[in-house]
C-alpha positions as CSV (number, residue, x, y, z in Angstrom):
1,M,7.0,-2.4,-43.9
2,T,9.9,-1.0,-45.8
3,V,13.5,-1.7,-44.8
4,T,16.2,0.4,-45.7
5,E,20.4,0.2,-44.5
6,I,22.3,3.1,-42.9
7,T,25.7,3.2,-45.6
8,Q,27.2,6.4,-44.5
9,I,26.6,8.8,-41.2
10,G,28.7,12.0,-42.2
11,K,30.8,13.3,-39.3
12,N,28.2,16.4,-38.0
13,A,25.1,14.1,-38.9
14,I,24.7,13.7,-35.1
15,N,24.4,16.0,-32.8
16,D,22.6,18.3,-29.9
17,E,19.5,19.4,-31.7
18,N,17.4,15.9,-31.9
19,I,17.1,16.3,-35.5
20,L,17.9,13.6,-38.8
21,V,18.4,14.4,-41.9
22,L,18.1,11.1,-44.4
23,F,18.8,10.9,-47.6
24,G,19.4,8.1,-50.3
25,E,23.3,7.5,-51.9
26,T,22.0,10.2,-54.8
27,I,23.1,12.9,-52.5
28,T,24.7,15.6,-53.5
29,P,28.9,16.2,-51.9
30,D,28.1,19.0,-50.1
31,L,25.1,17.7,-47.9
32,L,27.3,14.2,-46.6
33,D,28.9,15.8,-44.0
34,V,25.5,16.3,-42.5
35,S,22.8,13.6,-43.4
36,I,22.5,10.1,-43.0
37,V,22.9,7.9,-46.1
38,Q,20.8,5.0,-46.2
39,K,19.7,2.4,-49.5
40,K,16.6,1.1,-49.7
41,L,16.6,-3.0,-49.6
42,G,13.8,-4.2,-52.0
43,D,10.7,-2.7,-54.2
44,E,8.3,-1.5,-51.1
45,M,7.1,2.2,-51.4
46,I,7.1,3.6,-48.0
47,Q,4.2,4.9,-46.5
48,L,4.9,6.7,-43.3
49,E,1.3,8.0,-41.3
50,K,0.3,9.3,-38.2
51,G,0.8,6.0,-35.5
52,G,3.5,4.2,-37.9
53,E,6.3,3.5,-36.2
54,L,10.1,4.2,-37.3
55,I,12.5,1.3,-36.2
56,F,16.6,1.8,-36.0
57,G,18.3,-1.5,-35.4
58,D,15.9,-2.1,-32.5
59,Q,15.2,0.9,-31.1
60,S,11.2,1.7,-32.0
61,Y,9.7,5.4,-32.4
62,Q,6.1,6.4,-32.4
63,V,5.2,8.6,-35.5
64,N,2.9,11.8,-34.8
65,S,2.6,13.4,-37.8
66,V,4.3,13.0,-41.4
67,G,4.5,16.4,-43.4
68,P,2.6,15.8,-47.0
69,L,6.2,15.9,-49.1
70,A,8.0,13.1,-46.4
71,N,7.1,10.0,-48.4
72,E,7.5,11.0,-51.8
73,N,10.6,12.3,-51.0
74,L,12.0,9.2,-49.2
75,N,10.3,7.1,-52.3
76,E,12.2,9.2,-55.0
77,I,15.9,10.3,-53.0
78,G,15.6,8.4,-49.6
79,H,15.2,12.0,-48.3
80,A,13.6,13.2,-45.5
81,T,14.2,15.3,-41.8
82,I,13.5,13.7,-38.7
83,F,12.6,15.8,-35.8
84,F,12.7,14.0,-32.2
85,Q,10.1,15.9,-30.2
86,E,6.6,15.5,-29.2
87,E,5.6,19.0,-31.3
88,V,4.6,18.7,-34.4
89,G,5.9,21.4,-36.9
90,V,4.8,22.8,-40.5
91,I,7.8,20.9,-42.5
92,P,7.0,19.6,-45.7
93,N,9.2,17.1,-45.4
94,G,9.3,16.4,-41.8
95,I,8.5,13.2,-40.2
96,Y,7.9,13.8,-36.0
97,V,8.8,11.0,-33.7
98,T,9.4,10.0,-30.0
99,P,10.2,9.7,-27.8
100,E,12.8,12.6,-27.7
101,K,16.4,11.1,-28.0
102,L,18.0,10.5,-30.9
103,P,18.8,6.3,-31.6
104,D,21.9,5.2,-31.5
105,L,23.3,5.0,-35.1
106,E,25.8,2.9,-37.2
107,V,26.8,1.8,-40.5
108,G,24.6,-1.4,-42.0
109,M,22.0,-0.5,-39.1
110,K,18.6,-1.7,-40.3
111,I,15.7,1.7,-40.8
112,S,12.1,0.0,-40.5
113,Y,9.2,2.2,-41.8
114,Q,6.0,0.7,-40.5
């Protein structure tokens, strides 16, 4: 299990699209408004796979699909796009999870990748 902590929530990061964009602390300023910024707590590599779990605080989500670049980008720059939908798409950096409801987020909340 790998754990990160939310350090910043962009003013337009949460909307009605059921999508969250995660970035690490090296995020560029032009993406801050639409992103959730996270920092890793520890050295473990993120290795999400279908059937895994993504947990925001105490809100758990089933991983239905992980794009071919998602784990690599999460480990290198803390970036992935999370789609809260049953239908699995083809976004290379996408992580598709259910239920189809955005988590309630706050700065300081932990994100666990299992």
